[in-house]
C-alpha positions, 0 to 999 in steps of 0.5 A: 185885331193886334195879335202878339207873339209872347216873349219875355220883356224885362222892366225898362223905364228910362227918362229922355230929356227933350228940347222945350217947346210950347208949341205944337203940342205933338209927342211921339207917343209909341212906336214899333220896330219889330212889328212881327204880328201887330197892325198890318198896312193896306198891303198886308205887311207888317210894317213898323209905325210911329204914333203921334199924339196931339196933346192939346186942344187945337188942330194942327197942320203936319205940313213940312213937319219931319220924321228922322232917324238921323240926328244930322239929317232932320228933315229926312222925310216930311209930312204932307199937308194934313191935319191931327185933331186935338187929342187925336192919335196918328199912325205913320207906317215906318216902311220905306214905301213914301206914300200917302193916301189921304181919306183911306181907311183900312181899320187899324189906324186911329178912328179919328183919321182916315188917312194911310201914310207912309215914310220913306225909311224904316227903323232899326230894331237896335238903338238908333235917334229918333226925332220929330222936327219942326216945320223950319227944319232945325227945332226939335219937337220931340226925340228919342235922344241920344237913342232909344234902347233895344227893341223887342219883338211886337212890343212898343216903346213910348210914354208911359200913361198918367202924366203931364205931357207939357211938362216935357223935360222927363217923361218917363217912357218904356215897354208896354203893349201895343195900343196904336190909335188910343192911350198907352197901357202901363210898363210891362214887369214881366211874362206870366210862366206858361201854364202846365197840363197834368195830362199829355196830348194824344189817345186816351181810354179813359177819362181823366181829370186835367190840372192846370198851373203856372209858377207865377204867383196869384196868376189867373189861368183861363181856358177855352174848349172851342178852339178860340184863344183866351184873353181877358175877356174870353175864356173860363177862370180855371178853379177846379180840375177839368173832368175830360171824358171825350174828345177835348181840345183846350187852350189855355193862357195865365194872367196877371196885372202889369205882367204879359200873359204867358204864351198860349198852350194847346192840346188835344185829347182823343177818344176813339169811342167818342170819334166813331159816334161823332155826329151820327145824324150829320148835325154840327158837333158843339161850337160848330157852325150849320153853314159854311158860307156858301160851302157844302156842308157835311159833318159826322161818321156814317154809321152804317160803316161804323156798325158794319161787321166788315168794317167795325174793327178795322175802323177801330185799327184804321185810326191807329194805323197813320199818325193824327194832325189836329188843327185847333182854331178859332171856328170863325176863321174857318167857317165865318161867311165874312172872314172865314177861309173855309167859307170863302175857299177860293180866297188866297194870299196873306190876306187869307191866312189864319192863325191857329195851333198844329199837333201832331199825334202818334198812336205809339209812344212816338214823340210829335209836336205842337206849334202855333202857325198859320193857315190857308186853304190850297188847291185849285179845282179843290176850292169849289164851294160843292167840294165839302172837304179842303186842303190846307197849306200850313206856314211857319213864321215867328209871327205866330211861334217858331219861324220854321217847324223843326221836326223829322216829318218824312224820315230820316232822309227827308229834312227835318226844317220847313217854312210850309207843308201842305196837308192836301186832300184828294180831289178829282178821284175822291169820294166827296168831289170829282170821280168816285168810281177811280177813287184810291187816294194814292195817285198823285203820291205814288207818282212822287214816289216814283220819281223819288225811286229814280233818285230824283229830288221829289217832294215826299209825303205821307198819309195822315188823319186830320181833326179840326177842333176834335172833330174827324176830318178824314185822311189826309197826305202830308206834301212838301212844298217846291219852294226855295227852302226845298232847295237849300234842304236836298239840294245845297246852298241858301235858299236866297240864291234859289229860283222856284218857278211854276206855271202862273195862276188861271183865270177862275172864270176860264181854269184853260186860260194861263196867265204865264209862268211864275216865280214863287222865289227869286226871278224868272230870268234864268228860265227865259234864257232857257227857253229862247235857247231852245226856242232858237233850236237845238240840233246842233251839238254846239247849242245842246251843249251849251245850254248844259254849260259845255262845249260842243264836245260834251266838255265842261265850259266854266265860262257858259252857265248851266241851265238844265239837269238834262237826267232830271228832266228825262226821268221826269218825263218818264214818270209822266208818260207812264203814268199818262198824265192828263193834267202835267206838264201840259194838260189835255183839258186845255186841247194841250195848248196849255200847261199845268201842274209843274214846278222847277228850282235852279240854283243860280250860283251853282253849276246845276240846271234846272230840276223838275218835280212832279205835282197835282199828279191826280189825272193819271193810271187812267186809260192803259194806252193813255199817250201823252208823248206829245208833241204838243203845241204848249211851250210855243210861246213864253207864256206857255213854256214848260218842261215838255216843250224843252223836251220836245225841243231837245229831241232834235239832238241826237245826244238827247235822243241817246241819253233818254235811251240810256234813261230807259234802259236803266228804269224799264229794264233789270228791276227798274224803277218802271218795270212791272214788278217794281211798280206793282211791289211798290204800289202794294206797299203804299195800298198796305199803309192806308187800306185800314185808314181808308174804312176812316175816310169812307165813314167820314166822306163816303155818302158825301156826293149824295148828302144833302149839305147839313145832314147824312144821306138816306139809308137807300144809298150805301156810302162809298167804302173800301171793300165795294169800291176802293178794292175794285180800282186797286185790282184793276191797276195791279191786274190790268195797268201796272202788268202791261204799261211799261211795254205800251210806253216803250212802244209809243217812246219807240216811235219818237226816235229814243230807243235803239234798235240794237239791243242792250248788254244782258248781264248776271252777277254771280253770288259772290258779286265778285263777277259779271257775265255780259251777254251780246246778241249782235256786234261787239261789247265795249266795257268801262270800269272807271265810271265813264261811258264807253261812247264818247259824244262823237260816237267812237269808243272811248280810250278807257274803254274795253273791247270784246268780240264774244257773245259772252264775256266774264269780267271782275266786278267793280264798283261801277260797270257801264257797258254798250253793244256796238253793230253796224255803226249804231250804239245800244243803251247804256247799261250801268251795273252796280256792285 
């Protein structure tokens, strides 16, 4: 199937003089130089391509014939020995891959040949020469001379139909719709104007009649209501306004002979009274299938939640409490057993990507968006067929529509441009799969919230509802991906200069076996250098600071590369320890011999080291006494390298241990991010966001764990719900975990020698914030007001610090104050006070 991006194409007919040649009867019939969404080669790439046509009756052996884009180098690429039969079309991929696979088919070339052919050069989208040369290396069989015109995306250029090809001198050529392997179409004249709809997308309380129109006269408008894209042979012809009185997705395109079809327009209309009563018996809604391949099936809204007086009002509020995403797609691309990605959720990679439309719909007047994009299933454990609710990943490519999503998806502080985003669901602790008793829908997001609150870069995320072709699919969590584009957005520079790395893939048959570390973007060279330095030992300041791009005294050395952002590593690990993360960056499921769920990025040309990111933190906040501080064996070899092993190696160094103590002081004291009150307040804010929408999730998926595929559960087993289930785990965390967890983690870290025996100074700031009172219990107080540390790397006081011996010292408040206690040769942790 050839998918086309709809673009404006002007009329462009051209006559090009050809060299006279009676034999062989070959013509460069058609070619594509900007193939963004047409035929793919066997690698899944949208390579340039040329189509030859033998317009004679006899077979021709192509051996030693050549294709070239250089008039001075006529034998740039020569054909292997192969025949093209009379009347046959042959497609050659102009990919630069230079390969020939005879008797192989990818079902994208002509039906009359079974060869996959790649030339050793690519074509340019702007104007250049193109020629087909005879076996003597001199005679021109066919050419586009002096140059073909500038080309258009997903539009081909070639010989127009219904001509006498034998008369080669004045063959008419022009732009046309791609037809690889078959007769060319007529020249494109123009593009039909986009179809306009009389009603806006979004929530509606009353029915209406929908009018469709286009400014192109005599165009035929077609529309579909099943998620498929209209075509000349698909969809109803629009004649009269369409009555819309229930949740509906409509896709519409306009057509006119000799014109390029308009861009498809997609719009979703949501009716709440209809949604809460969708498929009450669990049977498929209209157009949806009974089966999803081997995947477990679950449809509909459980009426025991919908009609329960405890939930009925909050259910309505819940749908309006979060924004909604509407996914509109050809349902076969999801659920068909042979090509559906939902039915085959283990599929991965570009070949498992399908085109779709995604709309963001707000319940108020806030502006959303609609874009055409690509979609895949995402995740690991959640891909199993026993899981009826899968996660998604959206890819924004000019293959489908805009090459980036331009929208402030995560508020004013978040990026406004995205190459891709995740729509993740809750897996290990959820009502549809995993451990339903511990379901809160917040674990992963809240861990990322903690990292972000530490002023570290982190993957932002928000909560939303998802609809698939109008059918409610539950609560989801939007999430940024840690890719090179993330680094460009938040850390600066160009994405081409970032290395984005992660734990490698796992074997499906043994998920504890890792195939190593892998690069999502860039390469692994710097990461391997970091691991090698750490592997050699970091006890000495020479080796430790060299890893940080510094001299042994801590001063910067421009000749050394910085491979590690130390504060980022420490803060990342503190979040890991606080949550008792069982599956990142070292997995307890593999007896701590293997890593999992970690990401790191680094700019190759900047002086910043690797930074690490909380990811997929589902297995957290379990046992309040969980200890994940290690040490663990994962990382002893390069294939299992991970951030926690780097942390363990750094613990050999005194300067690193002192810095860990400083970050602990920052986050575990004085209302820091990991103090009980701060954690509780931040957690309560997140629970308030989703409290109403949990009722919607309960109605959709609350009975899924004990629902036979294809129907709702029996009345003797109530669905999981907010008041009987969710709130109990929320209260356990608020009352039993968060109030005591900080102190438990501190005692665990103390055993690793990272918390000084000397207490740090305490302080109070007066109401006018002009003075700060600093108190110590023993020893001396050292204070600096210039932003520097009162302690130098060699353990002596800095030359800019001031020394005080009294138990309480009052000093004028500056923009930034740094203070330490010093007693019997030992320094306390650093206290940072900002005005």
